[in-house]
Backbone as XML, in Angstrom:
<?xml version="1.0"?>
<chain id="A" units="angstrom">
  <residue number="1" name="MET">
    <atom name="N" x="-77.463" y="1.333" z="-29.591"/>
    <atom name="CA" x="-76.676" y="2.827" z="-30.717"/>
    <atom name="C" x="-77.316" y="1.970" z="-31.850"/>
  </residue>
  <residue number="2" name="ASN">
    <atom name="N" x="-77.476" y="1.275" z="-32.318"/>
    <atom name="CA" x="-78.795" y="1.491" z="-33.285"/>
    <atom name="C" x="-80.082" y="0.643" z="-33.975"/>
  </residue>
  <residue number="3" name="THR">
    <atom name="N" x="-80.451" y="0.567" z="-33.827"/>
    <atom name="CA" x="-81.624" y="0.074" z="-34.243"/>
    <atom name="C" x="-82.293" y="-0.607" z="-35.258"/>
  </residue>
  <residue number="4" name="THR">
    <atom name="N" x="-81.528" y="-0.988" z="-36.234"/>
    <atom name="CA" x="-80.543" y="-2.010" z="-37.816"/>
    <atom name="C" x="-79.511" y="-2.228" z="-37.964"/>
  </residue>
  <residue number="5" name="GLY">
    <atom name="N" x="-80.193" y="-3.775" z="-37.789"/>
    <atom name="CA" x="-78.155" y="-4.220" z="-38.215"/>
    <atom name="C" x="-77.330" y="-4.298" z="-36.896"/>
  </residue>
  <residue number="6" name="ILE">
    <atom name="N" x="-76.436" y="-4.877" z="-37.277"/>
    <atom name="CA" x="-74.977" y="-5.185" z="-35.823"/>
    <atom name="C" x="-74.689" y="-4.645" z="-35.889"/>
  </residue>
  <residue number="7" name="ASP">
    <atom name="N" x="-74.497" y="-4.525" z="-34.174"/>
    <atom name="CA" x="-74.005" y="-3.544" z="-33.345"/>
    <atom name="C" x="-72.511" y="-3.043" z="-34.110"/>
  </residue>
  <residue number="8" name="PRO">
    <atom name="N" x="-71.864" y="-2.289" z="-34.684"/>
    <atom name="CA" x="-70.391" y="-2.247" z="-35.580"/>
    <atom name="C" x="-69.357" y="-2.126" z="-34.378"/>
  </residue>
  <residue number="9" name="SER">
    <atom name="N" x="-69.975" y="-2.658" z="-33.104"/>
    <atom name="CA" x="-68.119" y="-2.523" z="-32.277"/>
    <atom name="C" x="-68.596" y="-4.275" z="-31.722"/>
  </residue>
  <residue number="10" name="THR">
    <atom name="N" x="-69.366" y="-5.610" z="-32.471"/>
    <atom name="CA" x="-69.490" y="-6.722" z="-32.250"/>
    <atom name="C" x="-68.752" y="-7.235" z="-33.262"/>
  </residue>
  <residue number="11" name="LEU">
    <atom name="N" x="-68.687" y="-6.493" z="-34.132"/>
    <atom name="CA" x="-68.202" y="-6.886" z="-35.280"/>
    <atom name="C" x="-67.189" y="-7.145" z="-35.347"/>
  </residue>
  <residue number="12" name="ASP">
    <atom name="N" x="-66.209" y="-8.504" z="-36.605"/>
    <atom name="CA" x="-64.266" y="-7.932" z="-35.829"/>
    <atom name="C" x="-64.159" y="-7.191" z="-37.202"/>
  </residue>
  <residue number="13" name="VAL">
    <atom name="N" x="-63.066" y="-6.618" z="-37.290"/>
    <atom name="CA" x="-61.650" y="-5.910" z="-39.066"/>
    <atom name="C" x="-62.617" y="-5.835" z="-38.907"/>
  </residue>
  <residue number="14" name="GLU">
    <atom name="N" x="-62.669" y="-7.506" z="-39.894"/>
    <atom name="CA" x="-62.524" y="-7.793" z="-41.641"/>
    <atom name="C" x="-64.348" y="-7.701" z="-41.600"/>
  </residue>
  <residue number="15" name="ASP">
    <atom name="N" x="-65.323" y="-8.074" z="-40.934"/>
    <atom name="CA" x="-66.862" y="-8.220" z="-41.073"/>
    <atom name="C" x="-66.538" y="-6.980" z="-41.076"/>
  </residue>
  <residue number="16" name="LEU">
    <atom name="N" x="-65.729" y="-5.079" z="-40.327"/>
    <atom name="CA" x="-66.534" y="-3.869" z="-40.603"/>
    <atom name="C" x="-66.393" y="-3.045" z="-41.661"/>
  </residue>
  <residue number="17" name="LEU">
    <atom name="N" x="-64.616" y="-3.644" z="-42.986"/>
    <atom name="CA" x="-64.617" y="-3.215" z="-43.550"/>
    <atom name="C" x="-65.362" y="-3.832" z="-44.630"/>
  </residue>
  <residue number="18" name="ARG">
    <atom name="N" x="-66.215" y="-4.676" z="-44.857"/>
    <atom name="CA" x="-66.596" y="-5.467" z="-46.076"/>
    <atom name="C" x="-67.775" y="-4.766" z="-45.464"/>
  </residue>
  <residue number="19" name="GLU">
    <atom name="N" x="-68.684" y="-4.833" z="-44.418"/>
    <atom name="CA" x="-69.775" y="-3.806" z="-43.747"/>
    <atom name="C" x="-69.719" y="-2.122" z="-44.048"/>
  </residue>
  <residue number="20" name="LEU">
    <atom name="N" x="-68.339" y="-1.383" z="-44.246"/>
    <atom name="CA" x="-69.240" y="-0.370" z="-45.293"/>
    <atom name="C" x="-68.169" y="-0.161" z="-46.376"/>
  </residue>
  <residue number="21" name="ARG">
    <atom name="N" x="-67.643" y="-1.155" z="-46.003"/>
    <atom name="CA" x="-67.215" y="-1.111" z="-48.336"/>
    <atom name="C" x="-68.773" y="-1.241" z="-49.529"/>
  </residue>
  <residue number="22" name="SER">
    <atom name="N" x="-69.545" y="-1.925" z="-48.450"/>
    <atom name="CA" x="-70.637" y="-2.062" z="-49.473"/>
    <atom name="C" x="-71.541" y="-1.305" z="-49.136"/>
  </residue>
  <residue number="23" name="LEU">
    <atom name="N" x="-71.605" y="-0.518" z="-48.639"/>
    <atom name="CA" x="-72.758" y="1.050" z="-47.550"/>
    <atom name="C" x="-71.496" y="2.019" z="-48.805"/>
  </residue>
  <residue number="24" name="HIS">
    <atom name="N" x="-70.645" y="2.161" z="-48.802"/>
    <atom name="CA" x="-69.688" y="2.697" z="-49.541"/>
    <atom name="C" x="-69.827" y="2.262" z="-51.207"/>
  </residue>
  <residue number="25" name="ASP">
    <atom name="N" x="-70.057" y="1.252" z="-51.491"/>
    <atom name="CA" x="-70.983" y="1.449" z="-52.665"/>
    <atom name="C" x="-72.065" y="1.665" z="-53.087"/>
  </residue>
  <residue number="26" name="THR">
    <atom name="N" x="-73.324" y="1.158" z="-52.397"/>
    <atom name="CA" x="-74.714" y="1.872" z="-52.605"/>
    <atom name="C" x="-74.536" y="2.906" z="-52.342"/>
  </residue>
  <residue number="27" name="ARG">
    <atom name="N" x="-74.015" y="3.915" z="-52.156"/>
    <atom name="CA" x="-74.537" y="4.995" z="-51.372"/>
    <atom name="C" x="-75.481" y="6.064" z="-52.947"/>
  </residue>
  <residue number="28" name="HIS">
    <atom name="N" x="-74.865" y="5.293" z="-53.382"/>
    <atom name="CA" x="-74.701" y="6.574" z="-55.600"/>
    <atom name="C" x="-76.011" y="6.399" z="-55.413"/>
  </residue>
  <residue number="29" name="GLU">
    <atom name="N" x="-76.142" y="4.790" z="-55.656"/>
    <atom name="CA" x="-78.496" y="4.775" z="-55.464"/>
    <atom name="C" x="-78.891" y="4.773" z="-54.997"/>
  </residue>
  <residue number="30" name="THR">
    <atom name="N" x="-78.431" y="5.059" z="-53.546"/>
    <atom name="CA" x="-79.238" y="4.902" z="-52.881"/>
    <atom name="C" x="-79.727" y="6.672" z="-52.470"/>
  </residue>
  <residue number="31" name="LEU">
    <atom name="N" x="-78.632" y="7.697" z="-52.588"/>
    <atom name="CA" x="-78.694" y="8.504" z="-52.699"/>
    <atom name="C" x="-80.149" y="9.489" z="-53.567"/>
  </residue>
  <residue number="32" name="ARG">
    <atom name="N" x="-79.498" y="8.685" z="-54.896"/>
    <atom name="CA" x="-80.594" y="9.282" z="-55.774"/>
    <atom name="C" x="-82.176" y="8.738" z="-56.263"/>
  </residue>
  <residue number="33" name="HIS">
    <atom name="N" x="-82.486" y="7.667" z="-55.282"/>
    <atom name="CA" x="-83.660" y="6.644" z="-56.217"/>
    <atom name="C" x="-84.269" y="6.385" z="-54.622"/>
  </residue>
  <residue number="34" name="GLY">
    <atom name="N" x="-83.146" y="6.370" z="-53.409"/>
    <atom name="CA" x="-83.941" y="5.329" z="-52.512"/>
    <atom name="C" x="-85.078" y="6.667" z="-52.437"/>
  </residue>
  <residue number="35" name="SER">
    <atom name="N" x="-85.925" y="5.977" z="-50.651"/>
    <atom name="CA" x="-87.175" y="7.223" z="-50.601"/>
    <atom name="C" x="-86.611" y="8.002" z="-49.326"/>
  </residue>
  <residue number="36" name="ASP">
    <atom name="N" x="-86.561" y="8.424" z="-48.821"/>
    <atom name="CA" x="-85.806" y="9.243" z="-47.714"/>
    <atom name="C" x="-86.400" y="8.035" z="-46.840"/>
  </residue>
  <residue number="37" name="ASP">
    <atom name="N" x="-87.027" y="7.206" z="-46.473"/>
    <atom name="CA" x="-86.716" y="6.846" z="-44.963"/>
    <atom name="C" x="-85.216" y="5.500" z="-45.560"/>
  </residue>
  <residue number="38" name="ALA">
    <atom name="N" x="-85.095" y="5.363" z="-46.292"/>
    <atom name="CA" x="-84.214" y="4.540" z="-46.880"/>
    <atom name="C" x="-82.634" y="5.742" z="-46.988"/>
  </residue>
  <residue number="39" name="LEU">
    <atom name="N" x="-82.400" y="6.715" z="-47.003"/>
    <atom name="CA" x="-81.568" y="7.228" z="-47.316"/>
    <atom name="C" x="-81.174" y="7.748" z="-45.878"/>
  </residue>
  <residue number="40" name="GLU">
    <atom name="N" x="-82.843" y="7.937" z="-45.503"/>
    <atom name="CA" x="-81.942" y="8.301" z="-43.894"/>
    <atom name="C" x="-81.244" y="7.250" z="-42.586"/>
  </residue>
  <residue number="41" name="ASN">
    <atom name="N" x="-82.602" y="5.491" z="-43.574"/>
    <atom name="CA" x="-81.490" y="4.970" z="-42.420"/>
    <atom name="C" x="-79.526" y="4.110" z="-42.630"/>
  </residue>
  <residue number="42" name="HIS">
    <atom name="N" x="-78.915" y="4.801" z="-44.434"/>
    <atom name="CA" x="-78.198" y="4.284" z="-44.979"/>
    <atom name="C" x="-77.030" y="5.185" z="-44.587"/>
  </residue>
  <residue number="43" name="ASN">
    <atom name="N" x="-77.540" y="6.360" z="-44.499"/>
    <atom name="CA" x="-77.271" y="7.711" z="-42.829"/>
    <atom name="C" x="-76.989" y="7.619" z="-42.338"/>
  </residue>
  <residue number="44" name="ARG">
    <atom name="N" x="-77.510" y="7.001" z="-40.576"/>
    <atom name="CA" x="-77.616" y="5.571" z="-40.259"/>
    <atom name="C" x="-76.438" y="4.937" z="-39.691"/>
  </residue>
  <residue number="45" name="ARG">
    <atom name="N" x="-76.716" y="4.175" z="-40.820"/>
    <atom name="CA" x="-75.754" y="2.451" z="-40.250"/>
    <atom name="C" x="-74.386" y="3.192" z="-41.047"/>
  </residue>
  <residue number="46" name="MET">
    <atom name="N" x="-74.264" y="3.982" z="-41.885"/>
    <atom name="CA" x="-73.668" y="4.328" z="-42.408"/>
    <atom name="C" x="-72.768" y="4.813" z="-41.705"/>
  </residue>
  <residue number="47" name="LEU">
    <atom name="N" x="-72.598" y="6.096" z="-40.816"/>
    <atom name="CA" x="-71.927" y="7.724" z="-39.516"/>
    <atom name="C" x="-71.842" y="5.942" z="-38.518"/>
  </residue>
  <residue number="48" name="GLU">
    <atom name="N" x="-73.105" y="5.084" z="-38.434"/>
    <atom name="CA" x="-72.532" y="4.214" z="-37.003"/>
    <atom name="C" x="-71.453" y="3.522" z="-37.460"/>
  </residue>
  <residue number="49" name="LEU">
    <atom name="N" x="-71.634" y="2.544" z="-38.679"/>
    <atom name="CA" x="-69.915" y="2.022" z="-38.897"/>
    <atom name="C" x="-68.274" y="2.293" z="-38.847"/>
  </residue>
  <residue number="50" name="GLU">
    <atom name="N" x="-67.888" y="4.366" z="-39.585"/>
    <atom name="CA" x="-67.327" y="4.952" z="-39.675"/>
    <atom name="C" x="-66.392" y="5.889" z="-38.362"/>
  </residue>
  <residue number="51" name="LYS">
    <atom name="N" x="-67.967" y="5.771" z="-37.375"/>
    <atom name="CA" x="-67.292" y="6.250" z="-36.353"/>
    <atom name="C" x="-66.990" y="4.913" z="-35.167"/>
  </residue>
  <residue number="52" name="GLU">
    <atom name="N" x="-67.258" y="3.769" z="-36.050"/>
    <atom name="CA" x="-66.409" y="2.318" z="-34.914"/>
    <atom name="C" x="-65.198" y="2.439" z="-35.651"/>
  </residue>
  <residue number="53" name="TYR">
    <atom name="N" x="-65.117" y="2.965" z="-37.278"/>
    <atom name="CA" x="-63.438" y="2.383" z="-37.682"/>
    <atom name="C" x="-62.551" y="3.093" z="-37.104"/>
  </residue>
  <residue number="54" name="LEU">
    <atom name="N" x="-63.135" y="4.919" z="-37.129"/>
    <atom name="CA" x="-62.447" y="5.745" z="-36.727"/>
    <atom name="C" x="-62.050" y="5.872" z="-34.452"/>
  </residue>
  <residue number="55" name="ARG">
    <atom name="N" x="-62.873" y="4.402" z="-34.200"/>
    <atom name="CA" x="-62.644" y="4.738" z="-33.190"/>
    <atom name="C" x="-61.970" y="3.652" z="-32.443"/>
  </residue>
  <residue number="56" name="ARG">
    <atom name="N" x="-61.632" y="2.904" z="-34.099"/>
    <atom name="CA" x="-60.582" y="1.470" z="-33.382"/>
    <atom name="C" x="-59.266" y="1.881" z="-34.289"/>
  </residue>
  <residue number="57" name="PHE">
    <atom name="N" x="-59.553" y="2.849" z="-35.543"/>
    <atom name="CA" x="-58.075" y="3.286" z="-35.979"/>
    <atom name="C" x="-57.933" y="4.611" z="-35.742"/>
  </residue>
  <residue number="58" name="PRO">
    <atom name="N" x="-57.793" y="5.225" z="-34.507"/>
    <atom name="CA" x="-57.831" y="6.735" z="-34.584"/>
    <atom name="C" x="-55.980" y="6.873" z="-35.204"/>
  </residue>
  <residue number="59" name="GLN">
    <atom name="N" x="-55.291" y="5.730" z="-35.431"/>
    <atom name="CA" x="-54.210" y="6.405" z="-36.297"/>
    <atom name="C" x="-54.118" y="6.328" z="-37.320"/>
  </residue>
  <residue number="60" name="ARG">
    <atom name="N" x="-54.845" y="5.876" z="-37.849"/>
    <atom name="CA" x="-54.727" y="5.556" z="-39.517"/>
    <atom name="C" x="-54.665" y="6.087" z="-40.207"/>
  </residue>
  <residue number="61" name="GLU">
    <atom name="N" x="-53.739" y="5.653" z="-41.815"/>
    <atom name="CA" x="-52.269" y="6.317" z="-42.052"/>
    <atom name="C" x="-54.356" y="7.052" z="-42.786"/>
  </residue>
  <residue number="62" name="VAL">
    <atom name="N" x="-53.005" y="8.796" z="-43.131"/>
    <atom name="CA" x="-54.093" y="9.550" z="-43.710"/>
    <atom name="C" x="-53.053" y="10.438" z="-45.472"/>
  </residue>
  <residue number="63" name="ASP">
    <atom name="N" x="-53.293" y="10.246" z="-45.838"/>
    <atom name="CA" x="-52.754" y="10.757" z="-46.833"/>
    <atom name="C" x="-52.769" y="12.033" z="-46.925"/>
  </residue>
  <residue number="64" name="PRO">
    <atom name="N" x="-51.250" y="12.854" z="-47.076"/>
    <atom name="CA" x="-51.189" y="14.730" z="-46.731"/>
    <atom name="C" x="-51.574" y="14.999" z="-48.153"/>
  </residue>
  <residue number="65" name="ALA">
    <atom name="N" x="-52.037" y="14.309" z="-49.376"/>
    <atom name="CA" x="-52.342" y="15.071" z="-50.335"/>
    <atom name="C" x="-53.853" y="14.961" z="-50.087"/>
  </residue>
  <residue number="66" name="ARG">
    <atom name="N" x="-54.662" y="14.060" z="-49.248"/>
    <atom name="CA" x="-55.539" y="14.251" z="-49.592"/>
    <atom name="C" x="-56.136" y="15.227" z="-47.897"/>
  </residue>
  <residue number="67" name="LEU">
    <atom name="N" x="-56.285" y="16.543" z="-48.341"/>
    <atom name="CA" x="-56.809" y="17.083" z="-47.618"/>
    <atom name="C" x="-57.761" y="17.568" z="-47.637"/>
  </residue>
  <residue number="68" name="ARG">
    <atom name="N" x="-58.711" y="17.295" z="-48.463"/>
    <atom name="CA" x="-60.846" y="17.698" z="-48.966"/>
    <atom name="C" x="-60.965" y="16.956" z="-47.152"/>
  </residue>
</chain>
């Protein structure tokens, strides 16, 4: 599935959430100042982790006020 980083399916919940938080925290800097390769890698890894989160938590708590 991925070419860099640990396979998200092997991460425990705490590690998965930490990885997601880290990527979300660095997103703006990567978008603004990262090379094309860095942005591509960031996009790929973020998608891998977010897909794994959604796979594990399909019934996640959704705030009805957040429709965007």
